[in-house]
Every structure is written in structure tokens, then in C-alpha cells.
N, C-alpha and C positions, 0 to 999 in steps of 0.2 A: 295605780298611778297616784301621785301626790296631789291632794286637793288643797290649794292655798287658802280656800275659805275656811276649811275646818282644821287645817294643820295635820291631817291624817292621810295615811295611804289607803286608797280605795281600789276595789276591783271593778273595772268598767269594761264591758263587752260591747263591741261595735255591732249594733243591730243590723248593719248593712252586710255583714259577713254571713253567708248562708250557714245555718245551723248554730249560730252564736246568739245567746240571749243574755241579758243582764240578770243578775241574781235577784230573786224576788223575796220579799218579806214572807215569812212563814204564813201559809194560809191565804195569800193574795193571788189573784190571777194577773197575768201579764196584760197590759193595755194593748189595744189594737194599734194599727198604723196611724190612726188619728187621735190617739189618746183615749179611745173608748173601749169598753169591754167588748170583745168579739161576740158575735151572735152565738147563741147556744149556751151561754154562761149566765147564770143568775147572779143576784147580789147587787148592791148599790153601785152606781157609777164610780169609776176610779178617776183619780187625777191623772194628768199626763205622766208618761213614763218617767220614773224616778231612779236615781242612783242611790243605792243603800250603802252609806259609808260604813266601813269597819272602824272599830275603835283603834286608836293609835297603838301600834305594837302587836295587834291581833292579826293573825294570818287570815286570808280569805277562807270562807266556809269550805270544809273538806280537805284543806291542805295542812301539812305539818307545820308547827310553829317554827319560826326562824327569824333572823334579822331582816330588816326591810330589804336589803339588797340580795337576799337569798334567791329571789326569782328575778331573772333579767327583765328589764322594763318592757321588752317586746314580746315576752313569752305569753301565750294565751292558753287558757284551759282547753282541754280536748273537746272538740265539737262532736257531739253525738246526735242521735235522732231527737226529734222534738219531744219535750217533756209534757207529761199530762198537764193540761190547763194552760199551755203556751201556744202561741200562734205558730203555724208551719210557715217558715220563711224561706226554706231552701228549695221547694219544688214549684211547679207551675200552678197558677190559681185554678180553683175548681170552677165549674159553671156558675154563673151569677156573680163572678168577680170576687168570690170569697175564698180565703184559704181554708184548707181542711182543718177541722177542729176535732178534738177528742174530749171525752169526759174522763175524769180521773177514775181509777178503779173504785174508789170509795163512793163516788157520786153516780156511777153508771147503774142502770137497772140490774137487778140480780140475775135476770135471764141473759143479760149480755156479758156478765162477768165471765172471765176466762176460768175454766175449771182448774183447780190446783191439785197436783199430785203430792202426797205427803213426803215422798222421798226426793222430790226435786227441789232445787234451790233456784229461786227467782232472782234474776239479776236486775239491777236498776236500769232505768231507761237510758241512762248515760253510760251504762256498762261498768260502773264502778261499784265499790262496796260501800260507799258513803256519799254524802252530798244529796241534793234535792232529787227526789225520785228514785233514789237508790234503795237497795235492799239491806243495807248495813244499818248500824244503830243510829246513824244520823239522818237516814233518809225517810221518806214517807211510805215506802213499800214495806212489805212484811219482812221480818227477820229471817235469816237463813237458819235452817234446822241443823246444819253441819258447819263447823268452822272450816274455812279454807285451809288446805294443807300448806304448812310453811315452806317457802322456797328454800332449796339448799344453797348455802353460801358458796361463793366462787371457790373458796379454799377447799370445801368438802368435795365440790365437783372435780377440782383438780386432783385431789387424792384418789377419787374413784377412778379417774382416767389413768392415773399412774399405776394404781393397783391392777387395773384391767390390762394395761399395756405390759406390765411385768409378767402377768399370768400368760399372756400370749407368747412373750419372748421365751419364758421358761418352757412352755409347751413345745415351742419350735426347737429350742436347744435340745430338750429331752428327746424329741422325735429324731432330730439329726444325729444325736449321740447313739441312739438305738440303731439307726440305719447304718452308721459307720461301724458300730460294734458288730452288727450282723454281717456286714460286708467283710470286715477283717477276719471274723471267725470263718467265713466261707472260703477265705484264701488259704487257710492253714491245712496242710497235710500232716497226719500224725500216724505213728507206728507204735503198736503195743509191744513192749519188750517182755519176754517171758520171765516171770518171777520178780518183776520190778514194778513197784507202784509207790513213787515218791511224791510228797507234796511239792508244790511249786516253790515255796519258800521254806528253807530248812533252817532250823535253829542249831547251827553248828557249821563246820567247814563244808564247802560245796565243791564238788568235782563235776564239771560239765565237759562232755566230749563234743568238740566242734569239728565237723567234717566237711570237706568239699569233694564233690564227685565230678568225674570227667564224663559222666553220661550226658548224651545230647538231649537235654530236656529244655523246654522253654523256646520262645521265639528267637529266630536269628542265630541259632547255635549249631547249624548244620556243618559249619567249617571247623568245629572244635571236637576234640576227643576222637574215639574210634567209632567208625560207622557200625551200627547194629550191635554195639557192645552194651552190656548191662551196667557198665561203669565200674570204677574202682574207688578205693579210699585214696583219692589223689592228694588231699591235704588233710592232716589230722593234728589237732591240738588238744591236749588235756588241760583244761582251764581250772586251776585250783584257787579257790577264794577262801581266805582265812575266816575263822569263826567270828572274829571281831570286825571283819570287813575293813581292816587297815591295809591289807596288801593282797596281791594275787600273783600267781605264776602261771604263765601259759607255756606249756612244754610241747614243742613240735616233735612229732614222731616221723622220722624219715620213711617215705613210702617204699623205698627199696631195701629196707632192713629185713634181714632174714629172722623169722620167728616161728613159733608154733601157733596155729589157729585151732581153738578147741571146738568140740561139737556145740551146736547152738540150735535153738528152736525158733522157727519163724511161723508167724500166723498166716494162714492161707485165706483166700477170698471167701471160702465157705465157712470160715470161723474155726476150722480145725488147726492143729499145730503139727508142723513137720520138723523133724530133726535133721539138720544138715551136718554130715560127718566132718570132723576136723581134718586139718592137714598139717603135717610136720615139716619143719624147715622150709618154709615158703615165704614169699614176699608179704610184707605186712599189708600192702594195698589190696591183696586178694581177700581180705576179711570183709569186704563190702562188694556186693554186686555179683561176684563170681559164684557159680554153683547154687544160685538162689539165695545167697546170703543177704540179709538186710542190716540196717544199722545196729540192731541188737547183737549181731555177730561181732561187729567191731567193738562194741561195748564189752562183751565177754573177753575178747582178745586183749584189750587194754587192761582189764582187771587182772587177768592172769599174768600179764607182762609186768605190771607195776606193783601188784598187791594192794592197790587202792580201790575203794568202792566208788563207782560212778553213780551219780544221782540223776543226770539228765543228758540228753544228746540234742544237738542241733545240726541238721544236714543242709548244706547250701548247694545250689547248682550254679551254673555260669551266670545266670541272670542276677543272682544276689550281688555279685561284685559290680556288674554293670549298673543295676538300678540303684543300689545303695550309694555308690559313688556319685551318681547323678543327683540323687535326692538331697545330698548334703552340699551340693554345689561344687563338687570336685575335691580331690584329695591331693595334697602336696607331697611330692617325692623328690629325692635327690640322687643324682648319678655322679660318681667320681669319673666315669669314662663314658664315651659314646656307646650307645647300644643300637645295633642294626641286626635284628633277628628275622630272617625271612620266614621262619616257621611260625612264629607268633605274630609276625607282621608288626613288630614294635620297632620304631625308628626314632630315637630321641638322642639329642646331643647331650654332652655332660652339662651338669648344672641342675637347677631346681625347676620343676614343672608341676602344674596342676592338671591332673588327669581324671577322666571320668568315662563311663560307658565302655565302648569297645577298647579304647586305649588302656583303661584301667585293667580290664580282663587280660589284655596282652601282657601288661606289666607283671602281673602275679603268675603268669604261666610261662614266661620266657625262662630259658635255662642255658641255652647254648652260647649266649653272647655275654654272660657274666661269670665272674669267678673261674671255677674249673669246669664249667659247663655241666655241673651235676645237679641232682635234686637238692643237695645241701646249699648250693649257691642260691637256688630259687627260694628255699626256705627263708633266707635272709631278706630277700626282696619282699616276700609275703609278710614277714614280721614288720618291716619298715612301713608297708602299706597299711597294715592293721593298726599299728601305733598311730599313724597319721589320721586314720579314720576315727579312732577313739578320741584323739585330740579335737578333731573337727566337731564331733558329736557332743563332746563335753564343753565346748567353747561357749555354748549358750545360743549361738545363732540358729542352730537347727532345733534345739529342744524348746526354745521360747517362742518360736514362730509357729502358730497353729497349722498353717498350710504345709510348712516344711515338715512339721512333726507328723502330719497325716501322710504326706508323701513318703516319708521314711518308714512309717508303720505299714503302709500299703505295699511298698516295695519289699520290705522284709518278709511280711507274711506270705506274699505271693511266691517268694523264692526259697522258702524254708520248709523243711519237714522236721517235726519234733516228736519226742516221746509223748505218750498220752498224759503224763503227769503235768505237762505244760501245754496241752493241746487246745488252748483257747486264747483269745485275745487278752482276756483279763488275767489269766495265769501267766502269760508271757510278760504282761505289763507289771504284774507283781514281782516277778523274778528280776526284770530289768530295774525296777525301782530299788530292789534290795542290792543288786550288784553295783549300781551306780554310786554307791557310798564309797567305793574304793577310790582313793586319789590316783589320778593318772600317773603321777610320778612314782607311785609304788606298785605299778603293774610291770612285771618283768616278763619279756618273751625270751625263752631259752630253747635250746635244741637238745634232745636226748643224745648223750655222748655215744658215738659209734666209732668203729675201726674199719679199715679196709678189709674186704674179704679176699684172702689170698687165693681162693679157688674161683672167684668170679669178680672181675673188675666192675661189673654193672650193679653189684649189690654191696651192702655193708653189714657189719655185725655189731651188736650192742656191746659197748665198753662197760663190762660189769663192774670194774673197779671204781668207775665214776658214777655209773647209773644207779647202783644200789644205794649209795649214800644220798643221792638226789631223791630217790623214792622215799627213803626214811625221813628226809627233811620235810617232804610234803605230807607224809603220814603223821608226823609230829606237829603239823600245822605251824611250821616256822617259816619266816620270810626267806626268800632266795639268798639275799646278801647278808642276812643277819643284822642289818642296820637298825631295825626296829624290833622291839620286843612287844609281844602281845600284852594286853592288859592282864595284870596279875589277878587271879581269882581268889576266892576266900581260901584260907588255909584248910587243908584236908586233915581230918582227924585220923590218927594212926593208932592201931592197937599196940599192946605190948608184944615184943617178939614171941613170948611164951604162948600167946593166944593164936599164933599162926598155925594153920593146919592145911597141908598141901600135898597132892600127889604129883610126881614129876614124870613126864613122858618124854622120851627121846624122839624128836621128829626131824633131826637133821645133823646132829652132832656125831662125834665118833662113838664107837661102841662103848657102852658102860658110862656114858656121859650123864644119864639120868640118875644112876646110882651115886655117882660122884657128887652130883649137885645136891642130892638129898642129904648126903652125909655132911656136906659143907653147911647146909642150912641148919642142921641140928647143932653143929659146932657153934653157929652164930646165935643159938638160943631159941630156934623155932620149937614150938610145942610138939608138932608132929610133921614129919616129912618122910615120904617113902617113894621108892622107884615103882613106876606103874607101866612098864613095857614100852613098846615102840609104836609109832603111827604107821599105817599101811603105806603111805606115800611121804616123800620128803616135803617138809614145810619150810618155805623160804624165810619166814619170820617167827620169832619167839612171841608167844601170847599167853596171857593169864586169864582164865575164865573163872568168874566168881558170881555168887548170888548177891542180891541187894542187901541182905543182912551180913554180908562178909566184906562190905566196902572198906571198913577200917583195917581189917586183916590184909586186904589187897594193897592198900596204901602203904602198910608197913613192909610187905614183901617187895613191892616195887622199889621202895627206898633201899632195902637191903641189897637188891640185885642190880639196881640201876636200870630198871625197865622204863622205856619211853611211854608216853601217853597213848601212843598208837597200839601198844601191846595189851592194853587193858580192855577186856571184853566182858561187860556185865551181862549176865543172863537174866531171864525173866522171873525165875522162881527162887525163893529163899532156900538155903541149904540146911538150915537147922543147926542146933548146937553141936552135933557130932559130924556135920557135913565137912567136906574138904574142898578146897579149890583145886583147879587143874592147871599146872604149869607145863606147857608144851615147848620144848627147846627147838628152835628153828636153825636153819643154816647160818643165820647171823649170830648165833651164840658161840662165843669163843671158848670160855672157861668159867667155872664158878668164881665169882668175885670180880670178873671183868664186866664193866657196865655194858648193857645193850642199849645204848643211848644214841639218839639221832644226832648228827653234827649240828653245830650252830649256824652253819651257812653251807652253801653249795660248794662242792669240790672245785679246786682251781682248774682252769682249762675248759670249763663248760661255756660254750658260746651263748651270749645273752645280750639283750638290748632293752633299755627302759622305754616305756610307751611315751614318757614325757620328753625324751631326748629328740630335739629337732635337728641336731647336727649330724645325723647318721646318713652317710651317702654310700650307695651300693658300688662295689668295685668290680 
């Protein structure tokens, strides 16, 4: 407090407050209650209790320097236990009316002094590190042998808490991700296809076979399909994705189309392989389920039918439609006319509707109340549904919402069977991330062209005049409508015509076609060309086989004959300087000098719809 007599600020302690004493001059004993030295202390008598003023601007002993107002006027120093050499004022008086008194450690007999442990740190009587009686540099007690550990700043403490919190969160997220990954992996059923082992993501065009079975699998599907049936290939699409991922064509194959099903191998439960005999001139849908056929048999049937190499398959059951449509919050469809189909139990008025679950399944299965009541009319409904589902999934609402994304992944993996090449959650995710690059406006759904079967009204025949150019279009990796051209690659080096060396084999043309073609090539300047016989079986397409060291020769020969990219087949071994390429003429070969080139777009009259078209209404 301020002393008007000295003009200085002084520290005054109220002796009436228990445990509070006025500061003493160094080496003096505190006076007793009547101004005399308490009993038990030697030395000359002291004057009555004095206040020891601090010099102006000096802080009280033991406190940090600061302005006079740094300590509030009512703040008092911490009251601790009595100091050595000071009267005990806080407790009851001892017998004889005297307060308990103590000798300082320095004055106490040696036998009474407390033993000291070298490794221990003595704290001052007041509990501080400085001040009278303390063990710090300013106190009367011994110095500490170890410096006190510095306290961490609030900022450092906060950083430690944040780091610890992040570690816990990351651990929790990692654990959750692992559990989700394990659960999704456990959902997936996979089938090994004989002779096929493709990576999930392919550096090139991708052909994925998407199938829907009418087998009664999954909960709540007892009312669908045929009882006790192993199922059929009820819905089949060949999904071709371009190498540059700028466009895709999903070609629906009618289930009732007559075709040949080849022999196929299926893996048995004991790990052995069994060959299922093929069937000639039968419905396409019998390529799955019937006679023990698995998805690999449909795979081989599609390859034989189209001449295209399939890379993966995805098989969906009834629950795939129900669960996926619900996971995205419903799929919008449009009807030009009312539908009331007692068989599929679909009853919808004309107009736009958002459907999911059982209603969505009924929509893709109805056939008798739309169009001509055939499978072709149902295909158009399925294409509309799938287009709308793609739009919904790519809109962002489903893929950006973690819960919806999980629900979608959970529903998909539970209802799908895939080939071993994409038989894990990670591989499926890698494939999905690769395919989602294709813009929805450049995804075309089309139907394989067919004709009525004059011998059976319930079946159809492939329209070869339109189907074969469509297959060539896909093999050449060209967009369905020819609207966009793929990115131009680097120019391919071509050898001189005189460096071309080739054997010509007749695989589908008229008799003598190989010899005629070899002569034509020699006339065009080829260094070597010779007829090399016939193939045992007819070959649908022309192909050129060449070694890595013949790439420039192959480019020159393709340019001379107008061969498409799909006809080029590079082998794994070099041919050497005297080696020859092999040109096999297929059924698509017309005559020497006539280009065997794929069309720039699909033939006219092939039914199709764009995935981005929202104005398609089923009739």
C-alpha cells in the first residue's frame, strides 16, 4: 500500500489474519504479540513490530518487477505455514499461554536437524522457490540440486492436444475404413472364367458383359422368375468403353435371339473344371444357368457372336435393381401411356414417376403392357431405367454423400457376382473410378439389330447386314454416332513397300482369293507376298499377325489394304530379318484393293438412346 510519510509503496501484512506475517529484515526475528522477542529465541530485545518499506518503484521481495498498479490493492501474498523464527499465529495456544515456536534449521542442534537426501529437493516453508524461508536463490534454505522443469506454454499444450486428437480420429477412421472394406469384400461373389485373367483397369478399350438373371436369389424374390429354375441370361448388355474414355456404347442382346452356344468350361466346387457341351441354334438366354452353365459360358457366347474380346463380367440379381434404386433415392422414369401389367404388378399412369424397390423391379421386368409386348419393348424400358440411374449416380448427390455412397456400395456388392479379375472392393472401385470418366451424354444404349424369325414368332434372328458393321465399329473403338473422334495418337512409322514380307491365308473368301491377293500386293510393290493355303474353319474377320520388329511393315501393309485397327494382332516374338507376317482373309474381305475398314458410325435403323436424354418416354 502507499505510505504518505515516505511517498513509497510498501507491503503490509495484517498480523490479525491467520498465517499472515509482515516481512522481516534479513536476519531479524519477528516480535511477539507485545513487541518482545518470543521465548526460546536469543539476541537483543527488538523494537515493537515494524513495517519495512520498499524503495519507490521496487516490487515486494519475491515478486516480479512491475508498475505500482500491477498488483491490486487488496491482493495479499499466499499464506503458508509459519516461517522459521516467526510466531505461530494460526493455531490454538500451547500450554502456558505460549504459541508454538521453532528454531531455524541453521540454529537447531545438529541432532535435531532433519536428515537430507542428496537427490531430494527441499521446498521453502512457504512452498515457493524464492522469498524468505524458501529454497530458491533468494531464500534462507538450501539451494535445489535440480532446476524445476519449465512449464509447457498454453500454445504447446494446445498443439499436443490437437495432435493427439488427430491421431485418435485417424485411427478411428482407418479402423472404420478397414471394417467397411472387409464387409464389402465379404459381400462379393466371384466366378473364375476359364482362360481369362484380366487386370481390373485396362490400358485400352474395355468390354464389360453386364447380365441380369431371373433366378430367385435374395430376400423377397419368391414371386419372380421360374420356381426351382437355375435361371437364364434374362438381360444382357455388352458395355464397350473407348480407350480414351470419351465415349461408351452399351449394346443390349435380346434374350430370345437364336444363336449358337459354344462349349465352355465351368469350375466345380472341388476346384476341378467341367466342360459343358455347346448347343446349336438355341435361345441366347440359355447361355447362363441351363445345363450347369455359369457366366463364363455367356462370356464365350458373346465373344463368338461379336468377335470382340470380353474383359470382365458383372451379374446382377433381382435385388440389385431394388436395392440400387433405393440407395440413390429413387430413379425417374417417363411413360407415354398408362401401364397396368398384372404379371409384373406394375400399375402406373402416363407421365413422370420416381420409382424404387419393388416398383423399380416391376418396371424393368414388365413386357406385356408396353410396345408390342415383346422382349424388345422391355429392353427399351431397361435402357431408360439404366440411363436415369446413371444420371442420378453422376449428379453428385449420391457420390458426394458418404452415407449414400456406402449404401450404394453395400447394395451393389451384395447383389452382384463378378469375375475374379474384379473380385474385391478395391478392384471394383478402381474399375468404377476409371469408367466414371466417360461423360453421361456420350454413353449410348443400343440394341443388337434383329429380324423376326419366320419359323417361330417367339424368337428373333440377328440382322447380319446391320449387326456386323456395328461389331466392326466397336472393334475399331469408334463412337456409336461418329460425333466425336478419339484423340489422335502419334504418327506411326511405315516401312517402304519393298520391305513388306507377308504370307496370305484364305479364311473366308472365295476359292483362290489368297493367291489373287498375293499377286495384287506384288503389283503394289511388296517385297515378298505368297499364298499360304486355307484355314480349317471360316474366319469372320480379316487379321494381320506380326512380330514387334515388324511393326513398320505392318503399318505399311495396313495402309495398302485399308485394314482397321482391330485387324492388327501383334505377337510376342520378333520374326527376324527373313521372317514373314501372316495375313488371314476373313469373311469381311471383299476383294484386293477394297478397304476392310470399319464404318465411321453405326448403320441407320439401329435402335439407340443417349444416357443423358431426359425426354425419353416409354410407349
